[in-house]
Structure formats: structure tokens, C-alpha cells
N, C-alpha and C positions, 0 to 999 in steps of 0.2 A: 503495500500500498504506498502510495507515493505520500511525501510530506505535502501540506497545505500551507505551509507558513510561508513567507517572502522570503526570500534568498537573503536579501539584506538583513533581516532580523536573525537568522542561522547565522551570518557571519559576525554579528553584534555580539552575538550570545558566545560564540567561539572564542573570541576577542575577550570577552571579560572572565572568561574561565581560565584563561592564559594569563591574563593579567593578575588573579587573584592566587594562581598556582609560582606564579614570579614572587608575587610578597609573600607567602607562605615560605618559600625558600629562602627568603631574604630574611626574614623574622627567624626563620631556623637557624640561618648561616649565624645572623648577630646573637641569637640566644647561644648559640656555642662559644661562643667568641667569649661572652661575658660570664656563663659558668665556668670555663676554663681559667679564668682571668680570677673569678671569685674563689675558687678551689686552689689557685696556686698562691698559696701561701708558707710561710716562713716553715721550715721543719723541727720539731722539737730537737733542741739540743741536749744531751745528759748532763745532768747538774753535778758538780763534783764540788768537794771541799779542795781549799788551797793551802797546801803544805807549806810549812817554814822553811826557808834554804839556810838562813845564818851567814847570806852575804854579805860582807861590810863592803858599803858602797864607796867609802873613801879609800881603800886599800885597792880597788878596783881602778878607780878613778886615776889614782896616780902610778898605778901600775903601766896602764897605758899609754899615760903621759910620758913616760920612760921610754915607750915602744916606739911611739912616734918622732920622737928626738934622735932617731937613729933612720939615715936616710937610705931606704933599704929599696932605693929605683930601680927598677930592669929595663932592660933594653934588649932590642935584637941585635945591636952594635954590642958584642963583646968586651970590645977594649974601651966602652965607655961605662960600663958596670963596675963600683967601688965593692969589690968582693970583703974588704976590709970591715965595709959599715955590715955587711949581710953576717959574716962571722960575729960581730959585736952583736948582732941581734939574738943569732943562735945560746953566746953566751949568757947573754942577759936573761933569756929564759929559766936557766941554769939558776940563776940568782934572784930571782923573785918569785921561783916556785920550787921552792927546796922538798916537798912531800912528793910532788911530783917528778924530781928529778930523783929521790931516794926510792921510790915505790916503783916509776912506771920504765920500762926498757927503752931507751931511746937510741934509734938508728938513723943514720944519714944515709938516703936512698934515692939516687939520682943527683944529678946536677945540685940540687937546692933542698932536696925533700926530706921533713922529719916526720918519724913513725913512732908514733909512743906507742907501748902495748900495756894495758892495766889489766891483770888478770882476774879474773872474777872466779865466782863460785865453778861454773860451766865453760868449758872453751869453745863449745858450739856456738851458732848465731850470735856472732858477735855484734856489737853498734860502732861503727864509722862516725865519728865526728869530725868536719873538714873547716879548713881555712886557709887564706894565703897571707903572706908576712911582704910580699913585694909589692908596691907602689909603683901608680904611674909618675911621670914628671910632673912637677908644680906647674909648669907654662909660667907665662908673664909674673914674675915676683912682683913687679911693682902695682899689678894688678892686687894683689893680695891684702886684706887690710892687718895681717899679723903675720910673719914669719910663719911658711909652710912647715916646717919642723921645728917649731918653738915648743909645742907641747903646751900651750900656756892656758890655763883656766882663768877665763874675764870673770868682771862681778856679776856677770847673770847666771853663772854655773855652767858655761858652756866651753867645753875644750877642743883648743885650736890644733889642725894639723892634718896634712895628707895621711890619710891612712886610716882616721878616726872611724871611717864608714866603711871601707873598703880596704881591705878587711880585718885590719889590727885591731879592730873593736870588737869581731866576732871573735878572733883568735885569743883575745884577752876572756872573753865572756866564757869561753871553753875553759880555758885553766883557773882560772877563777873558780868556776863550778866544781872542778876536779878536785883542786888545793883545798877546799873547804871542806868538800866532802870526805878526802883523805884525812883531815884533820878531826873529824870526826870518827874514824876509824871503819867507814863505810866500806863495804865491800858490794859490788855487782853482783845482779844474777848472772849475769854472761860477760864474757871478757868485750871489752873496748879499747879501741883504735883511735889515736887523734890522728889525723892526716893533714900536715901543713905545707904547703909547697913557696918558695921564692921566686917562682918563676910562672905563676898563672896567668898575668898580665900580658905576659908574651906569648901564651899558647907554649909554654917550654915543655920539656920531658920529663919533670920531676915525677908528676901526678900518673902520668902512664908506667915510668918506672915503680912505683909503690904498688900500682896494681897488678902489674905483672909478677912482685914479689908476692904478694899476696896470694896470686893464683897459684904461683910456682910450690906455696907452702899449704895450699887444698884449703883457703881460706875462703869462705862464703859468706860474708856479710847479711844477717838477717833486716839491716837498715842501715841508709847511708845518709848524714842530713849534712849540706853544704848552704852556701849563701844561695840568694833569690830574693823572694819572695819578701815583705814586710807588713808592719801594721800600717796602712793609710788611710786618708778620709777622702771622698769627691772625686777617689779615681774610676767608678763605676758611676754610670749614668743613672740618675734617680734615687742613689742611696746614700745618706746624709750618714749613716752609722759608720762607724769604725770597721775597716775590712782586713783581715789579717789573711792574704793569701798566699798560699803555699805551692812552689811549683811542683808539679808532677812529669815533668817533660820540658825541655828545652828546644829551641829550632837549632836546625844545624845553621854553619856560617861557609860562605863561599867567597873567595876574593878572585874577580873577572880582569881581564883585560882586553878591551875590543881595540883594534889598532888597522891602520890601513898605509899601504905605501904608496909611492908616486916618484915622478921621476925630478922633483922640487922644479927650482925655476926661477926666474925673475917675477916678482909680484906686478910688474907694470904690463904683462900679457898673460892673466892667469887663464886656464884652463877651466872649460865648463863645472869639472867636477875636481873640488881640493878636499885632501884629507880633513882639516879640521871641521871645513861644513858638512862634510858627509858624517863625521860622526857625531857633529851636533843635532845632525838630523835624523841619527838613529837614537839618541838620547831622548830626545822630543818625543819620537814615536814610543819608546817605550814608556817615557810618563804617560803618554797618552792610554797606553795600551797596558795596563801593570798586571800581574799575575791573576789569575783567577781568582774571586773570594770565595772560600768553603769552611762549615763548621765544622773544625775539627772536634772528637772528643774533648778532648781537654777544654778548648772553649765552649763547648756545650753544657759540660759540668760546670763549668763555673757561673754561666748565664742560667743555668737552672738552678744555682745555690742563690747566687747576689740579686739576680732578677724577683725571686721572692721579698725581696725586703725592700724593693723599689717603688715607684709611685704609681697610681694607677696605668696612667698611660704606657709605661716601660712594663708595666706586669701584662699587660694587653697584650704587647709585643714579644716579649719572652716567653707566655704562657702559648704562646699560638705561633710558634717559627716555622709550623707546617704552611702557614699562610704568609708571615708577615718576613720571611727569610730574607727573601729580595731585597724589602725594604731596609732591613738590616745590614746587608752588604754596601747598601748604597750610603746610607748614614756612616758608616765605618770607613768607606772609600774617599768620603769629602771630609771629613773629619779629620782622618789622617791619625799621627800620633800612636799611642798602644792599641787602641780599640780596631785600629786598621790594620798592625802588627798581630794582632790577634787572629785574624782573619784569612792572612795569606802571606805568600813569601814577598816580600820587600828587596827592591833594589836601589841604590844608594850610591851615585857616581860623586866620588871624591877626590882624584886626580887627574890632572888634564897636562899633556906635553905635546909641545910643537918646536916649531923653529925657535931659533933663539936669537934671530935677528927679525926686525918688524919688517923689511924688505924682500925676506924671501922664501919661497913656499916649503914647508918640509918635506923633506923625502921619507920621513914618517911621523906620522901623530898617533898618541895613544891617549885612552881614557882608562881609569879603572874605577869600579864600582865592588862596593861591599854586599852580599845578599845574605838575607837573614832568611833560611829556608823553612818553611811549613813542613809539617809532619807528611804533609799528603804529597812532599815534593824529597825530590834527592838531589845530588850535585848535577848526575847525569842529565834527569829531566829538565832541572833549570837552565843549566846550558844550552840544551835545546830548544827550550823557550825562547831564550835570546836571539839565538840565530835565526828562527822562523819569524819572530817579530821584525828585525833587523831587515832580514829578507835584500841583504845587497852582498853578492859574490867577492866585491872589493874589501869587504871589512871582515877581520879575521876576530873571531872570538875565542881566546884563550884562557884555560882555567889557572889560575896562579896556584892555588891553594884552598884547603877548605874539608868542613866534616859533614855529615849527614846528620839531620836532625835524631836526638836520643829517643828510647822506646818512652811509652808513657809507664810511669808508676801505677799500678792500681790503688784506688781507694776502697774503702768498707773493708779495708785491711787489718788487723790487730799494728801493723807498725804506723800505717796512718791514723789510725786511734791515738797512737800512742805520743806521736807528737803534735796532733790537734787539741789533747785533753792536757799537754803543757803548754801550749798556746793560750787556752781558754783559763788555766789556771793564772797565767801569768796575767793577759790581757781579757777579763772577765766580761767587759762590754765591748768586744770583736766579734764579728763574726765571722766564722772561717770557712775558707773557702779553697776550691784547689784552681790552679792558673797556668798556663803555659808560659813558661820564661820566653821573653822574647831575645834576652842577651845570652852568652854561654860563658861557662863555668869549669872548674875542674872537675865536676861531679861526672858529667857525659864520659869519663874515661871508667867510671866503677859501675855504669851498666853493664858490663863485661861480666862483672861476678856477683851482682845482687840486682834483685826485679823489685827492689824499694826503697830509689832514690827519690829524696827529695828536698825543696832547698829555698830554704827562709833563713833571712838574716837575722832573727831574731830585736829587731829593731822598730819601733813606732818612730815614721819616719813624716814629716811634712814635706808638702811640694816641693817648698825650697830647699828643705835638705837633701832633699833627693835630686836637685840639681846640682848638689855641691859635689856628687859623684863623679871624678874625672875632672872636676869643672876647679875655679875658684873658691876659696873659703869654705875649704871643708873644714865642719865641726861638729859636734855632736854635744849636748846637753849630758853633763855627768851620771844624772840621776839614770839615763836610758843605757849607760854602760852596765851598772848594776843590774837594772831587772833583764837585760841579755844574759848576765851570770844566773840570774833567778831560773830564767827560761832553760838554760843548757841544764841546769839542777837538776829540775822537775823532768827533763826527759831521761837524764842517768838514775834517775830514782825509778824511774819504771824499767830501765833494762832489764 
């Protein structure tokens, strides 16, 4: 039986049905977003008591001041390194920490490595605490407000000098903790090793030598803890509370040179294609086409933890990354900085070389870039990407040196909880979260013998203080030195 309704009415009815269906889908979509956002709340953190440590804050500050006064500046140019200063530092440690010196076997391994062995009740599953005692050059001395090696504490209770943050402060905190526990007669449940290198800043061979020696002895640590994250404020979008970020992995790094040769010649009659201009075009192309952004497991876990403490708008994004991930990638790309570095491999050009004369076309020009590799990349894949984007057969891409990204250490394990508990006991008002360290440390070598390598510098640092690392006017409030020692004490009490 045929319909007697007008055709126009039938079409109108169908349009209304489709309209209602679209509206229902939109409402359902918004409901899903809002419900997921509402449920995206902070996870309950376990309550814990705060054990006393007995750390002497004044003694710790005095000891670090004495360490800072020794100029342990490392350099790839061996002729410019003052080996006597490094030996002075190693001797100073025996004077400052008599109980450590008497109780712990100390070995010199590699060019500048120090390995302490504190015997516990059990030899298996040891703990390794790491730091390095070399520092970067101070730079322009006239730009410092105080002598970079003065080791002075000002009227505001701030200790000045190169290495206070990176990482003589950490080394001091570790040794203060061990010395204090030894004074009390404490014996750890498992063996403890202290691994200190004097060439971390130049990616030296001391830490690899220590790892190789431990491997030769059949030692497989349960936990390795090195420099890395810190307690910070305002570092994560939408989160006002303090956050203690612990590195579960670190990016790889690679130096790459791009170069182009030519026949040279006088600048009065230049050819259509010159080396400097071609390299500049290549750099511009690379900046316009950065490495693809991706959500690595370490970044995803950080967003899942800290996103729950952010504002409603940010929780809307982080609780619905299945929908808003492209938007997050765009935000990170535009903002740059650490948020961008968390999402992709970065490429930063740092050195340019060409002709030595203003009126001579160089026979060869070159530029050098430093890449920080996301866990999604390797040195090989990153090099291939550079060649693909540059797409110029006359430009040579050459890898100078580098390392692949480190493995990701798992969270939710007893080792992770051991570190987190010590953080909560030391900074009770901080949110603890994993993150991917965008810089490199000696700890990457220890991934060969340990599945639980974490990176935390045991300091609460302001944005200004973080900017002093490798910069001018490096300094630390003396209270933070003692607090670092308390953290390491609590880690050791759980070992």
C-alpha cells in the first residue's frame, strides 16, 4: 500500500529524526567527557609516619661548603683538568666522614670513580645511591654575584657556589645520611653501594667502569637512585600544589653534524647554491617539521597522575586523551620547553662553521645539533628522519656520538614505593609522580644490571634555582641540604 503523505513531509520527518539523532550523539559524547572528567580524581596515597633522622643541618651545610671550595671542573680537554683538585676532594671525603671511611670499603674504579661498599645483613639485592663530584665551568666570572667557588653562606642562609645543586649537594646528602646512621650503629638489611664519578659532566668512563666491575662480580642491584627530578611548583599545567617528579627513564642524546662542500670562490660572483645558505635552509626546514609528537608510557603515567590534581579544563583534556591527544600535541609544540620535550625527540642546532673570510665562499660549511631522543626513537631512526626531512643529496648528515634512550623502570613495585615513601615522609605536601628525564645522567649505564633505576635529586627547587644549574650564581638554601640528607636517610632505613 503506497503512502498518501506528501513527499515534502516525509523528507521533513527524516530530517527531524536525523537532527534528533545527532543531538543525542552530541549529548552522549559530552556526557562521556564530563563523567570521565568527574571520575578523574586524585588517587588515595598511603598514609605514613615520619621517622626522625637525626641529621645535623649545620654540619651538612659546613661539609658542602668545604666541598664547593674545591674546583673539580671536568673537561674533555684532559690538559685543562686540575687533577690535584680532584685528589683534594677525594681526600676531603675521608676527613669529613670518618665512620664511612672506617666502615665502608672504598675503591677507585675507572678514571675518577669512587665505589663505597657498606655491608648489610644480606649481600643480595643491594641498593646503589649515586652522585657525581665534577662540575661544569663557571663561565663569565664577572657575571657571578659571588665567587663561584667561595662556598659562602649569606645572611639569608643561602650557600653559594658551583656544584651546590649539581651534584655535590646530592653527594653530601648521601654521605651525611650514611655517616649519621653509622654513628647510631645502624646496619642495613641489604648491602649498600655508593657510586660517585668525577666525569659525569663530560659523559666520561667512570660510571661505565663501575657498572662493568659490578657485573663482573655478579652484583645485580634491586634499586639504583641517581640525580634527576625534584620537588617543584608550577611545572605542570593546572597544578598549583608542589610535585615531586621521579624519573623512571631518560631520553637518549646524540650529536649530529650536517655539512656541505663546494668549490669555494669569490663572493663577487656566487653560484646559485652555496653551503651556508643550503645549511640554513635545511635547519629552517627541520624547525618547521619537528620530530612527530607521541605519548610515551612515561609521559602518559605522569599525565595520569598529575592531571588528576589540575584544573577542571586540564582534567577534561587529560582524562580524555583518546579525544584530545591531538590538541595536547599542538599545545606542547607551540609552548616548547619541557612539555614539548616530553612528547617528542628534540633537535637543537648549537654550532656553525663556515669561511674565515667575509669575501670568500667556504669550501665546506657545517652545523652541529644536539638531539634528545624520545623512547620512541633510536640514534638510527633519528638520523634517518633528519636525512628524510632535509632531502638534499649535497648535504651530508653525520652522527658524531650518542646513546639510545634508557629502558623505562616500572612503577607499582616495592622499589618504586620505597622511593615514593621516602619522598612523602620528607615532603608531605608534595604530589609524587613519575616522569621522563629529558637530560642524561650516569644512571643510564646502570640499566644494564638493574631493572629499577630511578632519578631524583632530593631537593625542592624554585624555577630560579633550577635555572642556576649549569648557569650563573648557582646556590642552595642550607635548609635544603639537610632535607636532602633526611630523604636519603629514609631511603636507607627501608633498604
